[in-house]
C-alpha positions as CSV (number, residue, x, y, z in Angstrom):
1,X,42.4,37.2,-1.5
2,X,42.5,34.1,-3.8
3,X,42.9,30.7,-2.3
4,X,46.0,28.7,-2.9
5,X,46.1,25.2,-4.3
6,X,46.9,23.8,-0.8
7,X,43.9,25.7,0.7
8,X,41.5,24.4,-1.9
9,X,42.7,20.8,-1.6
10,X,42.6,21.0,2.2
11,X,38.9,22.1,2.0
12,X,38.2,19.3,-0.4
13,X,39.5,16.8,2.1
14,X,36.1,16.9,3.8
15,X,34.6,15.3,0.7
16,X,37.3,12.6,0.7
17,X,36.7,11.9,4.4
18,X,32.9,11.7,3.9
19,X,33.1,9.3,0.9
20,X,35.6,7.1,2.7
21,X,33.5,6.9,5.9
22,X,30.4,6.1,4.1
23,X,32.2,3.4,2.1
24,X,33.8,1.8,5.1
25,X,30.6,1.8,7.1
26,X,31.8,4.1,9.9
27,X,28.9,6.4,9.4
28,X,26.2,3.7,9.4
29,X,24.6,5.0,12.6
30,X,24.4,8.6,11.3
31,X,23.0,7.4,7.9
32,X,20.5,4.9,9.4
33,X,17.5,7.3,8.9
34,X,18.4,7.9,5.3
35,X,17.3,5.9,2.2
36,X,20.0,4.4,0.1
37,X,19.0,6.8,-2.7
38,X,19.7,9.8,-0.5
39,X,23.0,8.4,0.6
40,X,24.0,7.8,-3.0
41,X,23.0,11.4,-3.8
42,X,25.2,12.7,-1.1
43,X,28.1,10.6,-2.3
44,X,27.5,11.8,-5.8
45,X,27.5,15.4,-4.8
46,X,30.9,14.9,-3.1
47,X,32.3,13.0,-6.1
48,X,31.1,15.9,-8.3
49,X,32.7,18.4,-6.0
50,X,36.0,16.7,-6.1
51,X,35.8,16.3,-9.9
52,X,35.2,20.0,-10.3
53,X,38.0,21.0,-8.0
54,X,40.5,18.7,-9.7
55,X,39.5,20.4,-13.0
56,X,40.5,23.9,-11.9
57,X,43.1,25.1,-14.4
58,X,44.8,28.3,-15.6
59,X,41.9,29.2,-17.9
60,X,39.6,29.7,-15.0
61,X,39.5,33.1,-13.3
62,X,39.5,33.2,-9.5
63,X,40.6,29.7,-8.8
64,X,44.1,28.2,-8.3
65,X,45.5,26.0,-11.1
66,X,44.9,22.5,-9.5
67,X,45.4,20.6,-12.8
68,X,49.0,21.7,-13.3
69,X,49.9,21.7,-9.6
70,X,52.5,19.3,-8.3
71,X,50.5,18.8,-5.1
72,X,49.6,15.1,-4.4
73,X,46.1,14.6,-5.6
74,X,45.9,10.8,-5.2
75,X,43.6,10.8,-2.2
76,X,41.1,12.9,-4.1
77,X,41.2,10.8,-7.3
78,X,41.0,7.6,-5.1
79,X,37.9,9.0,-3.3
80,X,36.3,9.7,-6.7
81,X,36.8,6.1,-7.7
82,X,35.7,4.9,-4.3
83,X,32.5,7.0,-4.4
84,X,31.6,5.9,-7.9
85,X,32.1,2.3,-7.0
86,X,30.0,2.7,-3.8
87,X,27.2,4.2,-5.9
88,X,27.4,1.4,-8.4
89,X,27.4,-1.3,-5.7
90,X,24.5,0.3,-3.9
91,X,22.1,1.3,-6.7
């Protein structure tokens, strides 16, 4: 059974949460043993994940059409911006 737009976006919320928690410092204890380069790589993977999901359209087989969906995608696009800014500020 194919996933719905809502299901795919709900799963993508984990990436939003991770990016936001890294950015606001609430994961500092968890990340203390990681280098900044590794943290940046993790943020980039999640930014890439969100970017890919938001590009799902009707030309792609097996995925819901996220591009044309009326679902609110603002938290995902904001997390992409936040993640890119975080990487830029911590490179």
